[in-house]
N, C-alpha and C positions, 0 to 999 in steps of 0.2 A: 504494500500500500504506500509506503513512504516514497517509492520510486515513481509513483504516478504523478505526472505533471499537473500542477494546479493552475486553473484559469481564473484570473480576476476579470472584472467587468470589461475592461478594455480588450483583454485577450479574446473574450467571447465575441465582441463586436468586430475586431479586426480579422479574426480567423474566419468568421462566417459572412462577413460583408453585410451585416444587418444593423449598421449603426443607426439607421432611422427606420421607423415604420413597423417594427416587429409587433409592438403592442397593438397598434391599429389593425394589423393583419389578423391578429388573434381575435379581436373583438368584432371583426367583420367576416367571420367564417361563413361559408355558404349557408343560407337559411337562417342566419341569426341577425339579419338587418333590423328586425323588430324584437330582438331578444330582450329579456329582462336585464336591467343594468347590472354590470359586474364591475368589481373594483378594477381600476386601470393599473396594470402592472408595468414596471419600468421597461423601457426598450432594452432588449438583450437579456431579459429575464428567462432563464431556462425552465422555470417551474410552471409552465403553461398547462400541464396536464394534472395538476393537483397532487394530492397525497392520499394514501390509504393505509389501512391496517387490516389484519385478518388472523384467522385461526388462533384465537386466544387460548391460553393455558393458565393454570393457577399462578405461574410465575413469569409469564411473558406472552409474546405475540410476535407477529412479523410486521415490519413496517415496509412501505413501498413508496417509491416515486420513480418517475422517468423524466429525464431531461429532454426538452424539445424547444428549440428556438422558433421553429416553423413547423407546427404540428401537421400540416397538410402536405408536407413535401412528398412528391410522388415516389421518391426512392425509399420512403418509409423510415428515413434516418432522422427525421425531425429537424433538419437544418443544423445538426450538430457536427462539429469537426471530427475527423477520423483519428481520434486520440482518446486516451483514458482521461477521466475527470474525477478529481477527488470530491466527494460529497460528505460533508460533515452532518451528523445527526445529533439530536438532543431529545431526551425524554425527561419530563418534569412532572411533579405532583400538583402543579398549578398551571393555569393557562397563560400566566404572565412569565413563566419560567424563572421565578424567584427561587424555587426549590428544585434544581436540576438533579435528577436521580442518576442518570447515566448519559454519557456522550461518547462519540467515537467517529471514525471515518470509514466510509466504504468507497469503492471504486465503481464508477459508471463506465462501462466498456462499450465501445462501438459495436462489437460483435453481439451484444445483448441489447441493442437499441438504446444504450445509455440508461437502462433500467437499474434500479437498486432494490435489493431485498435484504433487510436487516432482521435477523432472528435474535430475539432477546429472551433471556431467562434470568432467574435470580431476583425477580421483582416481587413485590408484595402481592398477596392474593386478594381478589375481590375488591379492587379499587380502580378508580379512574386515573388515567394518565393523559398527558398532552405531549405531542411530539412535533418536530419540525426539522427541516433540512436547510443546509447552506451550501452554495456553490458559486464560484466566480463573483463573489461580492453580493450575491442575491440571497434572500431568505424566502423559503416556501411559505404557503399558507400553513396555519396550525391545524392539526387534527386531534380529535379526542379518541381515545381507545380505552379498553378495560381489560383487566385480568379476570379469569374465572375464579369462582370460590375455591377454597381448599377442598381437597378430594373427600374429606370426611364431614363436610358442612353443606347444608342446604343453601346458605346465603339468603339474601333478600329475594323478593319476587323478581323475576326476570322479564323485562320488556323486550320481546323479540318480534321482529317484523320479517316478513318474507315477500319476495317480489319475483317477477320474471318478465321476459319478452318486451324489450325496449327497442322498437324499430325507430331509428332516428328520423326517418322521413315522414312517419305517420303522425307526428305530433311533437310538441315540446315536452321536455322531461319535468313538467311541473309536479308530477306525482313524486319524483325523487326529492324535490324541494320540500313538499309537504311532509314527506316521511322524515326528512332531517329535522323538521320543526317539531316532530313528536318526541325527539330525544330518546330513541331506543338504546338499549344496551348491546344489541346484537342484530345484525341484518343478514338474512340468508338470500342469496341470489340463486335461483333454481334453473337458470339457463336462458339461452337466447339473449345474452347480454348485448350482442351486436349481430347485425344481419349482413349477409354476403352480397346482396343484390346491387347491380348497377342502377343508376338513376332511371326512373320510369318503368322499372321492371316489376315492381310490387307496389301497386297504388291502391288508395282507398277512396270511397265515395267523397266527392267534393275536391279531390286532388290532394297530393301530398303537401305538407306544410313546408318542407325543406328537402334538400337533395343530398344523397350520398356523393362524396367525391371519389372519383376513380372508377375503374371497371369492376365487374364481379370479382370478388376476392379469390384469387387462386395462388398467387405467389406470396413469398414472405413480405416483400415490399407492399403488396396490396393489403395484407392483413394488418401490418404495422400502421399503415396510413389510416385504415378504417378504425382501428382501436383508438388511434390518436384523435380522430374526429369526434368520436364519442366522448373520450376522456376530457376533451377541451370544453365540453358543455358545462356551464357553471352549476346547473341544478344537479347533475350527476356528481360533480365534484363536492357539492355540499353534502350529499348523502354519504359519500365515502369518508368525508372528514368528520361525520357525526358519530360514527361507531365502527367497531370492527365488523368485517364481513366474513361469511363462509360462502365460498362460490363453488358451483359445479356448472359444467357446460351442458347444453342440449345439442340440438342439431345445427342451428344457424351459425354457431361459432366456426363451423366447417362448411356445411352445405345442408340444405333442407332434407330432412328425413333420411340421412345416411345411416347405414347399419354396418358396423365393423368395417370390413374391407369393401363394402358395396356402396357405390355412390347412388344418388337418386336417379330415377329415370329422366333422360334428357339432360344429364349433367354436362357441364363444360369440361369435365375431366372424366370421361367414361372409361378410359383405359385404366386397368388396375394399377399400373406403374405410375401413371399420371395422378391418380387419386391418392396413391401412397405419398407422392411428393407434396400434394396439396395438404394432406394431414400433417406431414412434417412441418410445413410452413405455418399452418393454423395453430398447432399446439405450441410451437416455439413462440409465436406472437402472443398467444393466450397467456403463457407463463410470464412473459416479459411485461405484460400489462395487468397482472392480477397480484393481490397480496397473498401469495402462496409460499409455503415453506420449501426448502431444498428437496424434500422427498417428492415433490411434483415437478422437478426439472425433467423435461421430456427426454425420452430415449428414442430418437428418430420418429417413427409414426406412432409411438406409444407414449402415454402419459399416465402417471398414477394420480388419479383424482378422487377415487373413493377413499374415505378416511373417516375416523371417528373423533369427535371432539366432546370432551366431558365437561359438564357444567356442575361441578361438585356432586352432591347426592341428588340434586334436583332433576337433572336431565342428561341423557346421552343423545348426541346428534350423530346419527349414522348417515353420512352423505354418500349417495350412490352415483354410479355411472351407468346409465341405461342406454348408451350408444356404442361404446367401444367394444363390447363383448357380446352383443345381441346377435341372434340369428336374423336373417333378412326378413322383412315384413312379409306376411303371408298373402298369397293371391294378388300380388301386385300392389299392395298397400291400399289405403282408402277405407271407407266403410263397406264391409263385406260380411256375408254369411259364409265363412271360410273354414273348411275342415282343418287346415294347418293350425288354426288358432288353438285347438285342443290337443295338438300333438304333444305327448308327454316328454319328448326328447328336446323340444324347443325351449330356449331360454332368452330372457331379456337382460340378464345380468352376467351370464356365464357361470360355470360351476365354481370357480375359485372365489369370485365375489359373493356368490350365494352362500358358500360355506363360511366365509368371513363374517357375513351378516348374521347367520344363525349362531355362530360361535359368540358373536357380540351379544346377542340376546341371552345366551346361556350364562354369560359372565356378568350381565348387567344387574346392578342393585339400585339403579336409579328409580326415582318416582315416575319419570316420564321417559319413554324411549321414542324419540322423534326421528322419523325416516325422511330426510330431505332428498327429494328426487324430482324427476323431470316430467313424467307423463302420467295420464289419468290412471289411477289404481283400481277404483271400484268399477263394477260392470255398468256399462251404459248401452243398453239395447235401444235402438231408435225405431223399432218395429213392434207394433202391438199384436201382430199375428204370430204364427208359429216359427217363422224364420228369426234367427238371432243375428241382427246386423249391427256390428260394432266396429270400432276403429282398430285397424290392424297395427297402427303405430303405437298405441297404448298397451297397458297390461292386458286388455281384452284380446289382443293378438298373441298373448303368451300366457294362456290360462293356467297351464301347469306350473309355471314359475310363480304366479300369484298364489296358487293354492299351497305350494311348498313353503313359501315364506309366511303366509298366514297361519298354516299349521305349525310352522316353526315357532312363532311367538306364542301360540297357545300351548304347545307341548313344553316350552321352556318357561311358561308361567310369567311372561312379561306383564308387568302390572298395568301399564297404560300405553299401548302402542298407538301412535299418531303418525299418519302419513301426510307429508306436506308436498304439494304438487304445483307445477306451473303449466306452461305450454299451450293451454287451450283458450287463452284470451278471454276468459270469463271467470267470475267467482262461482265456486261450487262448495257445498258442504255435504258430506254423506256418511252414513253408517257403513262399516265394512263387515262382510259376512264370509262364511265358508261356502254357503250355498245361496247364491243370489236368485236362483229360480224358485226358492221357497220363501214366500212373503212372511212366513211365521218363524223363519230361522233367526236365532238371536244375533244381535250385533256383537262382534268380537274385536272391534277397533274403530277408529275414526279417521276420516280424510278431510283435510281443508285444502282448497285450491285457490290460488291467487290469480286474479285476472292479469292482463298485461299492463305495463306502464304506458305504452302507446300503441302497440301492435294492433292493427285492425281499425285504427281511427277511433272516433268518439264512442261508437257503439250506441246502445239504446237502453233506457230503463224499462222495466216491465214488472208485472206481478209474478214472482217466481212460481206461484201455484198454477199459473197458466201454461207453463212449459210442459209439453207432452213427455219429455224425458222423465220428469218427476212423476208423471202418472203411470208410465210404463215400468219405471224402476222405483218402487216405493222407498228403497233405501237411500235414494237421492233426496236431500232435504232442502236444498237452496240453489238458486241460479240467479246471476245478474250479469248483464253484458255491457257494463260500463268499465272504464279504465280505473286503475287505482292500485291498492296494495292491501295486505292483511297485517294488522297490528295485534299481537297477542300479549297477554300477561299471564305468566306461569308461576304458580306457587305450589305449595304442598297439597292444596285441596282441590284446585281446578286449573284448567287452561281456558282462558277467556279469549275469544277471537272476534275482533271488530273488523268487518269487511268495509274498507274505506273506498269511496268512489269519488270521481271528479265528473262534473257535468260536460266537460269538453277538454280536449288536449290541443285545441287550436288557440288557446288563450293562456298567456303566462300568469294571468291573475286568477285563474280558476281555484276555487277553494275545495278542500276535501271534506266530506261528511261521512258519517257512518250509515251505511245502507241496512246492515243487519249485524246482530251480535249472537254468537253461539258460544255455549259453554260445554266443556267436556269435564265431567266430575271425576275425581279420583276413584278408580276401580269401578266406574260405570261406563262401559264401552258405548260409543255412539255419541252423536252431537245433539244438543238441546238448544233450541232457539229461545232467546230471552228478549230480543228486540227486532223489529222490522219497520223501517221507515215506509209509510204508505206510498203506493204507486197511485198518482193522481192525474195521469195523462188523460186527455180526452178520449172518449170511447172509440173515435174513428182511428186512433193510432194503435189500437190493440191488434196484434197479429194473429193469423190463423196458426193452427198446429203445424201445418205444412211449412209455413213461412218461418216459424221458430226453429223447426228441425233444420231447414236449409241454412238459416242464419248460423246455427251452431256448427254445422259441417263446414261452411265457408270460413268461419273463424279458424278452423283447424287445418284447412287444406290450402296452403299457400299457392301451389301450382296445380 
């Protein structure tokens, strides 16, 4: 580290040739001409992508930043010089840094897109910390993070939020801003953090609010540029700075509906070797841009993303990977009545990850076992007749996998299994069962599903009781097709989930409100509704069953 050359402010400017106009260029990113005001940072400032923290432990966490003078540079290098840069970091017990607990220096290397990952241990358990970085005479924004409670302690109630599906073009990231204002202790991102499409390839009614820069992401430069465009958004930066994150990817971080080594139909990289190169590029860029520990450094086309984070005696977070090890979707994907869905040999997790999860259930002594994952877990049949028409991309396409894991938590006497899900661009809540075809079968777990941050555009409000999925599948308890996030409060007695919605993603000033609240009580499987904001739209706006089914399918079928 001592040998890495240090750049002061003048060196940044001279080396990059960005002596004027850099801050203006950042504040005028495509699609942000009418963006919410953001603090104007000095010309030549390398901290245009903000800061983040993640994967908290009782004695530490990982800190992240990535230096970029020109976030949208087409070569993906962020306008940075081709040399190492010393980055100093500080962790304090107060946000004014009067009580600095730890400090050190890391090296931002060009081969890693000048990203920095600092893993800390030896800190005090169950407390707030603040952190910042310095480089080239510039100081980063300040982030807040926390350490988990001691392993033998419940700690105070945990304010945990989870989100998914943030398509930059479909709306402003106002929901991220509103989430930051909730002051959570932990944020889970369950996938589709960024999208791969070129401009005008994935559009919403009324037109996209802003455009992606660059072509469809295929190369390392493409993925780095796309991540930088997202990270430069001030609302996303606010959410990262508010709390530590646990992140897992879904499909769009690589390509829509990919499965292991199989690209989607009509892929820009249909050749297996080309798709393998694409995965290598996507995973390298993903690690470079996320607050992940060294255990997740990619190995070519492979990355270790499933992992377990313990929150004292209160909760275990089992974070899954349902893309990298799955069998290809049955019957060509989509909503189908497909024999492959019930093939006992097919898996959505792969055998090794499934064993890891079941072993984790067996060893768990936590009050809550939370499974953070990507795609819908409960059965959703969209046909009231004898045919069972379900999504081949969710757990419905891998019924044996779902049954083995559900039986696994029952056999291992998991106290409170709760599945958290993203992907489907709508809020849902459901009871989980072993036999979904028996309406009298008892609930054996609970699922909470977060809508998208922006993907799909504004969406619409509705009375959830009107949705035919809830009539066909009585274990489904709630549906809403607006954008937002889920905010939970977890203590020894219950998990409370507030389903937050925004009326629009086309306006930076939109406010978040609670559409519904559900409670999961300790040792009482299933969800219980305690609040529902009335739906008061005029009668003429109420949709038919067929319209609601088609709307739901469109939400989940990008191409």
